[in-house]
Each structure stands twice: as structure tokens, then as C-alpha cells.
Backbone as a ProteinNet text record, in pm:
[ID]
protein_1_A
[PRIMARY]
LAAAPVHAQGLVAVPPLEARVTDLTGTLTAGEQADLEQKLAAFEQRKGTQVAVLIVPRVAPETIEQYSLRVVEAWKLGREKPDDGVLLLVALEERALRIEVGYGLEGALPDAVARRIIDETITPLFRQGDFHGGIDAGVERIMRVAEGEALPPPDPRWRGQPGNPGALVPVVFF
[TERTIARY]
17351.5	17387.1	17275.7	17203.3	17096.3	16984.4	16964.3	16857.9	16898.9	17027.9	17076.7	17010.9	17000	16934	16787.6	16717.8	16577.4	16565.9	16649.8	16646.5	16684	16783.4	16828.8	16717.9	16632.8	16525	16400.8	16402	16287.5	16173.3	16200.7	16097.2	16070.6	15949.1	15912	15984.7	16050.5	16124.4	16028.7	16072.8	15996.6	16033.1	15933.5	15964.4	16006.9	16081	16116.4	15991	15992.4	15880.4	15904.2	15824.2	15837.6	15710.9	15601.8	15473.7	15389	15280.4	15189.1	15109.8	15096.3	15025.2	15121.4	15148.6	15237	15158	15135.9	15059.3	15152.2	15196.7	15286.3	15209.9	15078.2	14994.8	14927.5	14929.7	14859.5	14708.4	14662.6	14519.3	14454.5	14521.4	14467.2	14512.9	14425.4	14464.6	14550.6	14616.9	14698.4	14611.5	14491.4	14399.7	14355.4	14327.2	14286.8	14400.7	14522.5	14638.7	14657.5	14644.5	14662.1	14556.7	14432.9	14325.1	14356.4	14395.5	14430.6	14552	14650.3	14772.6	14739	14654.3	14614.4	14539.2	14448.1	14370.4	14462.4	14558.3	14649.6	14746.5	14789.6	14878.8	14806.2	14680.9	14603.2	14580.5	14552.2	14532.4	14661.4	14772.8	14902	14934.9	14905.8	14933.7	14843.1	14718.3	14622	14643.7	14662.8	14667.3	14809.2	14901.4	15037.3	15058.4	14950.6	14957.2	14983.8	15075.3	15109.8	15045.7	14970.7	14903.2	14956.8	14988.1	15037.2	14959.1	14950	14882.2	14984.3	14990.5	15079.1	14997.6	14998.9	14930	15037.3	15045.9	15143.4	15068.1	15130.1	15063	15049.3	15159.4	15158.8	15266.9	15255	15355.3	15418	15364.5	15416.3	15564.9	15643.8	15609.9	15577.1	15583.6	15549.8	15398.5	15355	15215.7	15204.4	15083.2	15064.1	15109.7	15095.6	15140.4	15292.4	15364	15510.2	15558.4	15498.6	15540.5	15508.8	15390.8	15354.2	15451.7	15496.5	15594.8	15727	15769	15892.6	15876.4	15758.5	15734.7	15741.7	15671.7	15669.8	15805.9	15882.3	16018.3	16106.8	16092.3	16172.2	16127.1	15997.2	15943.9	15944.9	15945.9	15947.3	15835.2	15714.1	15598.8	15567.1	15516.8	15472.7	15586.6	15547	15645.8	15700.2	15826.4	15891.3	15830.5	15814.5	15766.9	15623.3	15526.1	15393.3	15375.8	15467	15457.5	15316.4	15283.2	15145.8	15128.3	15203.2	15189.8	15092.6	15036.3	14943.1	14974	14971.4	14991	14868.8	14810.9	14707	14775.8	14785.3	14854	14752.2	14760.3	14672.9	14761.7	14745.7	14812.6	14705.6	14700.5	14588.2	14563.6	14665.4	14645.7	14610.7	14655.2	14628.7	14500.2	14438.8	14315.4	14333.6	14443.8	14475.7	14490.3	14441.1	14447	14498.4	14567	14610.6	14622.5	14582.6	14605.3	14703.5	14824.2	14929.7	14934.3	14924.5	14907.9	15023.9	15078	15181.7	15124.5	15211.6	15167.3	15091.2	15125.8	15060.2	14914.1	14870	14729.9	14653.4	14719.6	14652.3	14534	14531.5	14416.1	14291.6	14306.7	14193.4	14168.9	14275.7	14266.5	14328.7	14267.1	14318.6	14290.2	14345.1	14327.8	14181	14096.4	13953.9	13888.2	13922.3	13866.1	13922.7	14051.9	14113.3	14046.4	14018.8	13952.5	13812.3	13740.7	13606.2	13612.3	13711.1	13726.2	13746.7	13830.5	13855.6	13728	13665.5	13549.5	13424.2	13399.1	13273.6	13282.3	13401.9	13414.9	13490.7	13610.5	13696.1	13652.9	13639.5	13611	13482.7	13371.8	13250.9	13270.7	13344.5	13369.6	13466.1	13566.6	13658.1	13581.7	13486.7	13408.3	13328.7	13294.5	13222.6	13318.6	13449	13549	13589.6	13545.3	13575.2	13693.7	13813.5	13933.1	13962.9	13949.1	13970.7	13869.6	13743.8	13639.3	13664.7	13710.1	13739.3	13854.9	13960.8	14077.4	14040.8	13970.5	13931.2	13841.4	13742.3	13651.7	13726.8	13819.6	13899.8	13988.2	14050.3	14134.3	14050.2	13929.8	13840.2	13808	13775.9	13742.8	13864.3	13980.5	14103.8	14127.7	14110.6	14133.5	14031.6	13905.1	13802.5	13834.4	13876.9	13911.1	14034.3	14134.6	14257.6	14232.6	14132.3	14099.2	14068.2	14013.7	13974.7	14090.3	14208.6	14323	14394.5	14419.6	14491	14639.9	14691.2	14832.6	14890.3	15023.3	15081.4	15042.8	15036.3	15002	15109.5	15072.7	15170.8	15283.5	15403	15520	15546.7	15526.6	15543.2	15686.3	15781.4	15921	15953.6	15862.6	15888.2	15897.1	16005.3	16027.4	16018.6	16063.5	16069.9	15940.9	15934.6	15821.1	15704.8	15580.4	15464.1	15465.9	15422.5	15415.2	15544.7	15649	15774.8	15783.2	15745	15740.7	15877.5	15985.4	16118.1	16146.7	16071.1	16091.5	16010.2	15925.7	15842.6	15928.4	15887.5	15948.8	15841.7	15876.3	15774.4	15680.9	15556.5	15455.6	15394	15374	15309.6	15162.3	15109.3	14971	14883.8	14937	14850.5	14827
3558.4	3638.2	3733.3	3784.9	3879.4	3812.5	3684.8	3614.2	3573.9	3578.7	3537.5	3615.1	3750.2	3821	3781.3	3758.2	3718.1	3581.6	3487.4	3352.6	3355.5	3436	3443.9	3498.2	3584.9	3641.7	3552.5	3444	3354.6	3407.9	3504.1	3562.4	3473.1	3479.9	3405.2	3467	3384.2	3433.2	3483.1	3583.8	3634.2	3546.9	3483.5	3398.9	3485	3426	3502.8	3528.6	3641	3672.7	3600.1	3499.8	3421.9	3425.4	3473.7	3481.5	3585.9	3623.9	3720.7	3658.8	3527	3454	3351.2	3365.8	3273.6	3212.7	3082.1	3010.7	2910	2941.8	2852.9	2753.8	2752.3	2665.1	2553.1	2561.8	2462.2	2479.6	2597.8	2625.1	2631.3	2693.3	2708.3	2593.6	2549.9	2449.5	2516.7	2436.8	2491.5	2572.7	2525.4	2597.3	2729.9	2731.5	2856.5	2957.9	2910.5	2999	3053.2	2967.2	3010	3113	3092.9	3187	3324.4	3327.2	3453.5	3517.7	3436.3	3485.8	3554.2	3490.6	3546.3	3678.4	3682.9	3803.2	3919	3889.9	3994	4040	3947.2	3984.1	4074.3	4042.3	4124.4	4263.8	4271.3	4401.2	4483.3	4419.5	4488.6	4540.3	4460.2	4501.2	4617.4	4616.2	4720.2	4848.6	4835.9	4952.4	4993.2	4896.6	4925.9	4899.1	4888.4	4862.3	4714	4684.6	4546.1	4502.7	4393.8	4337.8	4196.8	4162.7	4028.9	3973.2	3841.3	3769.8	3676.8	3680.3	3590.9	3523.8	3390.2	3313.1	3236.1	3263.4	3197.8	3130.5	3030.4	2968.3	3066.4	3135.2	3227.2	3332.3	3440.6	3548.3	3569.3	3504.7	3519.5	3483.2	3554.6	3642	3786.3	3816.9	3952.4	3967.7	4093	4119	4109.8	4100	4092.7	4222.4	4335.4	4464.1	4466.6	4416.9	4414	4322.8	4204.6	4109.2	4162.4	4222.2	4272.9	4382.9	4465	4568.2	4505.2	4398.7	4330.2	4270.1	4215.2	4155.3	4261.6	4372.4	4474	4540	4552	4605.7	4510.2	4381.1	4281.2	4265.1	4265.9	4240.4	4363.2	4481.9	4606	4606.5	4583.5	4574.8	4709.3	4706.5	4826.3	4902.3	5005.6	5092.1	5189.5	5222.1	5304	5443.1	5514.5	5653.3	5664.5	5598.5	5616.2	5533.6	5437.3	5349.9	5291.9	5213.6	5167.3	5016.8	4959.6	4817.3	4789.7	4668.4	4626.2	4480.7	4451.1	4314.9	4272	4159	4095.7	3981.4	3994.1	3895.9	3822.1	3688.5	3603.8	3515.7	3528.5	3439.6	3340.3	3227.6	3134.4	3083.4	3028.4	2969.4	3074.9	3197.3	3305.2	3381.3	3343.5	3409.4	3561.1	3599.7	3741.8	3777.3	3894.8	3945.3	4088.2	4125.7	4265.1	4298.9	4420.7	4475.9	4590.5	4573.9	4675.6	4749.1	4880.5	4962.7	5060.3	5072.6	5171.6	5312.4	5409.9	5548.9	5601	5554.9	5604.1	5565.8	5467.9	5424.3	5459.3	5522.7	5551.6	5646.7	5727.2	5813.2	5732.3	5630.2	5546.8	5432.2	5383.2	5264.5	5292.8	5384	5412.5	5294.7	5302.2	5193.7	5161.2	5263.6	5240.6	5157.8	5184.2	5108.2	4966	4953	4819.9	4737.6	4799.7	4732.2	4686.3	4771	4732.3	4615.1	4613.4	4500.7	4372.3	4379.1	4260.8	4219.8	4316.3	4285.7	4246.9	4313	4293.2	4192.8	4170.2	4084.1	3955	3967.1	3849.1	3764.1	3826.8	3752	3668.9	3721.5	3637	3509.1	3516.8	3396.8	3302.8	3358.4	3274.2	3198	3264.5	3199.5	3081.7	3086.7	2976.2	2867.9	2889.3	2793.6	2813.2	2921.1	2948	3044.8	2989.9	3074.1	3130.3	3048.4	3099.8	3208.5	3184.4	3283	3413.8	3406.5	3527.3	3605.9	3534.4	3601.5	3659.6	3581.3	3628	3751.8	3747.7	3862.5	3983.8	3960.7	4070.4	4133.3	4050.4	4100.1	4181.1	4131.8	4204.5	4343.6	4351.8	4482.2	4573.6	4518.9	4599	4656.2	4573.1	4619.1	4725.4	4708.5	4808.2	4942.4	4939.1	5062.2	5126.5	5046.3	5099.1	5156.7	5107.3	5160.4	5309.6	5356.1	5495.6	5589.5	5538.3	5622.9	5664.5	5793.5	5845.2	5817.1	5726.3	5689.1	5699.4	5703.4	5702.9	5575.3	5579.6	5458.1	5351.3	5224.7	5117.7	5133.8	5096.1	5098.4	4954.7	4921.5	4781.9	4731.9	4821.4	4778.9	4753	4790.4	4780.6	4636.8	4601	4471.8	4352.2	4366.8	4252.3	4228.1	4113.1	4076.8	4026.9	4058.1	4005.5	3853.6	3796.6	3651.5	3587.4	3667	3612	3633.5	3532.3	3553.4	3586.9	3547.3	3580.4	3728.3	3797.3	3940.3	4022.9	3957.8	4030.3	4096.3	4212.9	4280	4285.7	4266.9	4261.3	4380.5	4355.3	4459.3	4462.4	4579.1	4593.6	4568.7	4469.9	4435	4466.2	4449.4	4456.4	4595.9
-6112.9	-5996.7	-5956.2	-6056	-6025.8	-5947.6	-5967.8	-5897.1	-5756.3	-5725.3	-5594.1	-5480.6	-5487.7	-5377	-5361	-5470	-5463.9	-5397.4	-5439.8	-5383	-5235.1	-5200.1	-5062	-4971.6	-5023.2	-4944.1	-4943.4	-5019.5	-5024.9	-5108.3	-5196.4	-5280.9	-5400.8	-5450.5	-5569.7	-5689.2	-5766.9	-5882.9	-5990.5	-6062.9	-6177.2	-6297	-6360	-6475.6	-6594.1	-6687.2	-6807.4	-6890.9	-6961.2	-7050.4	-7181.8	-7207.4	-7330.4	-7413.6	-7354.3	-7424.5	-7353.6	-7416.7	-7355.8	-7241.5	-7243.4	-7138.5	-7079.5	-6949.7	-6879.1	-6764.4	-6771.3	-6668.4	-6601.3	-6482	-6407.8	-6320.6	-6332.5	-6248.7	-6328	-6459.9	-6540.9	-6537.4	-6500.6	-6491.4	-6629	-6723.5	-6859	-6947.4	-7035.7	-7134.5	-7241.3	-7321.3	-7429.5	-7525.4	-7552.8	-7641.6	-7584.1	-7454.1	-7389.1	-7390.6	-7363.5	-7368.8	-7509.1	-7609.1	-7748.2	-7786.9	-7741.9	-7770	-7710.1	-7582.9	-7518	-7584.9	-7617.7	-7682	-7814.4	-7894	-8023.1	-8004.6	-7908.3	-7880.1	-7838.8	-7750.3	-7702.4	-7811.8	-7896.7	-8007.3	-8106.7	-8137.3	-8230.8	-8172.4	-8042.6	-7978.7	-7982	-7952	-7954.1	-8094.5	-8194.2	-8332.1	-8373.9	-8329.7	-8365.4	-8285.6	-8155.7	-8067.3	-8029.3	-8023.7	-7980.6	-7833.1	-7756.8	-7613.8	-7591.5	-7500.1	-7472.5	-7340.8	-7346.9	-7230.1	-7209.1	-7083.2	-7051.4	-6933.2	-6928.7	-6820.6	-6757	-6624	-6549.6	-6439.9	-6440.2	-6336.5	-6260.3	-6131.2	-6044.5	-5929.6	-5867	-5752.3	-5635.2	-5603.4	-5489.4	-5509	-5431.8	-5435.2	-5298	-5194.2	-5057.7	-5054.3	-4979.6	-4868.8	-4908.7	-5035.4	-5079.7	-5090.6	-5100.1	-5134.3	-5285.8	-5334.9	-5479.6	-5546.3	-5476.6	-5530.1	-5546.2	-5446.1	-5452.7	-5564.8	-5572.6	-5675.3	-5815.1	-5833.1	-5965.9	-6010.2	-5917.5	-5952.8	-5995.1	-5926.1	-5968.4	-6107	-6134.6	-6266.3	-6375	-6356.2	-6461.7	-6479.4	-6372.2	-6385.3	-6463.9	-6438.4	-6509.4	-6654	-6677.6	-6810.4	-6899.7	-6844.6	-6923.5	-7026.9	-6980.5	-7069.4	-7133.5	-7253.5	-7322.8	-7387.8	-7457.3	-7520.9	-7416.8	-7428.3	-7326.5	-7313.8	-7423.7	-7416.5	-7368.2	-7428.7	-7368.7	-7241.3	-7215.3	-7098.4	-7090.2	-7193.3	-7209.6	-7193.2	-7102	-7076.4	-6962.9	-6964	-6859.8	-6824.2	-6694	-6646.3	-6566.5	-6603	-6521.7	-6448.1	-6317.2	-6233.7	-6148	-6150.9	-6070.9	-5983.3	-5850.3	-5755	-5709.6	-5775	-5764.4	-5622.7	-5558.7	-5426.1	-5321.9	-5341.9	-5247.4	-5280.7	-5392.5	-5436.8	-5446	-5507.3	-5520.4	-5667.8	-5702.9	-5840.1	-5838	-5945.3	-5957.5	-6105.5	-6137.4	-6270.7	-6251.3	-6302.7	-6293.1	-6426.3	-6420.1	-6540.3	-6554.8	-6676.4	-6704.2	-6698	-6672.4	-6656.3	-6777.6	-6895.4	-7016.7	-7027.2	-6949.7	-6953.1	-6826.4	-6731.1	-6604.4	-6619.6	-6727.2	-6749.3	-6781.7	-6863.7	-6903.8	-6806.4	-6745.4	-6660.6	-6523	-6446.7	-6311.9	-6218.6	-6099.9	-6002.7	-5976.3	-5970.7	-5942.7	-6053.6	-6178	-6290.2	-6289.9	-6263.1	-6255.5	-6145.3	-6032.7	-5921	-5960.9	-6035.8	-6081.7	-6177.9	-6265.8	-6359.1	-6280.3	-6178.3	-6095.3	-6021	-5953.1	-5867.9	-5945.6	-6057.9	-6129.9	-6244.6	-6296.6	-6414	-6384.7	-6328.9	-6311.2	-6192.4	-6075.7	-5952.6	-5959.3	-6010.8	-6016.5	-6097.6	-6206.4	-6287.5	-6216.3	-6148.4	-6069.9	-5961.8	-5897.5	-5791.2	-5844.6	-5973.9	-6037.5	-6087.1	-6067.6	-6113.6	-6257.8	-6320	-6460.8	-6470.9	-6454.9	-6454.6	-6592.9	-6696.3	-6831.6	-6863.7	-6832.3	-6859.1	-6786.6	-6660.9	-6584.3	-6642.9	-6678.5	-6737.6	-6873.3	-6954.6	-7088	-7078.4	-6990.6	-6974.4	-6920.1	-6826.3	-6772.9	-6878.6	-6960.1	-7069.8	-7168.2	-7198.6	-7290.2	-7235.6	-7107.2	-7047.4	-7045.2	-7014.9	-7015.5	-7154.7	-7256.9	-7394.2	-7433.4	-7395.2	-7427.8	-7362.4	-7237.9	-7167.4	-7231.3	-7262.8	-7322.6	-7461.9	-7532.1	-7665.3	-7659.5	-7546.5	-7534.2	-7507.3	-7476.7	-7445	-7573.1	-7588	-7705.6	-7688.9	-7768.7	-7764.5	-7905.3	-7917.3	-8051	-8124.6	-8258	-8332.6	-8314.5	-8334.9	-8321.2	-8421.4	-8380.9	-8467.8	-8510.3	-8638.9	-8682.3	-8664.9	-8652.3	-8634.8	-8489.1	-8400.1	-8257.6	-8212	-8147.8	-8083.5	-8178.5	-8297.9	-8387.4	-8463	-8524.7	-8608.6	-8524.3	-8564.9	-8492.9	-8493.9	-8382.9	-8373.3	-8329.6	-8306.2	-8259.4	-8109.3	-8026.6	-7883.4	-7825.8	-7891	-7843.1	-7853.3	-7936.3	-7954.9	-7856.8	-7778.1	-7681.7	-7575.8	-7539.7	-7425.5	-7318.7	-7194.4	-7089.9	-7091.6	-7057.2	-7054.7	-6916.8	-6865.2	-6736.1	-6756.2	-6692.9	-6715.7	-6597.2	-6481.4	-6365.6	-6320.8
[MASK]
++++++++++++++++++++++++++++++++++++++++++++++++++++++++++++++++++++++++++++++++++++++++++++++++++++++++++++++++++++++++++++++++++++++++++++++++++++++++++++++++++++++++++++++

């Protein structure tokens, strides 16, 4: 029933959060997804910050900003108190990218820094046709920037056991 208003408006549905990397376009190979998944899981375990990647064909009729907000609201990325989730959203056919950042990371990763990561790191590799390389390099820069933010230490009891994708709670990435 909750999806009925979205479907009635012709909006792109938000996929369920089942992994840190969700590719609805088949752009990444299984190995590339596994590599990114492992990198993001290790970062989450070390830092506590949850980063997710979502690749969709398109977000129209919404803007990428509107869709990314719906995704992060549905996925509930990051820990609630520091609100330290990040979503990297790629709308492949529309050639649109967005990094959605939780309030707890806005000091280290404000919109201007997120824009630079997109413009200077991800987009040049995408233009060369290297989508995995662009996403991987963008994720690396996001993690390096987030490392500088003073956040509470990770809670090993938070959201279940590491490596259990069913225990993931959505993280705001973009």
C-alpha cells in the first residue's frame, strides 16, 4: 500500500536495501560489486559510518536530488544519533550523480566537497567509460574525507552481525 502513491505518480520505486552496493542497471560485474561491498563493509566496521551506492537507469520525472532524498529516507542510512550515512547515487541513462550526506558528516563532507568529488574524480572516469573505476575512486575519496570527521566509535552490536546484508539499515550516501 505504501508504494501505491509512488506508482500512481509514475515515480521510480526505491529498491529495498539488501546490500551496500545496489546496481539495477547491470553496469558492474559481480566481482566489482563484491569488491566495493567488501571495501564499504570494512569502512563501516572501522569508522561506523555507513556508505551505500545505488545505480539506477533513471530517476525521472523527479530530479536526482528529490529521488536521493526518497532513497535515504527509505533506507535510513547511518547511525541515527550522529546521522552519518552517505549515499552515492548514479542515474546512468540521465548522466546524473549525487552524493547525499547525513547531517553528522556535513562538516567534513559539505555539498561543495561532494560536488568536487563528482566533478574531479567520478565524472572524468565515467567519461572514459570506466564506471567501476569512477565509483570506486569516488567511494575512496568519500571515505578519506569522512575519516577526518570526529564521530562516536563504531558499535559492534549495531544493526546485527558484520557481513549480514539482511541486517543492513539504509545509509544516506549521496
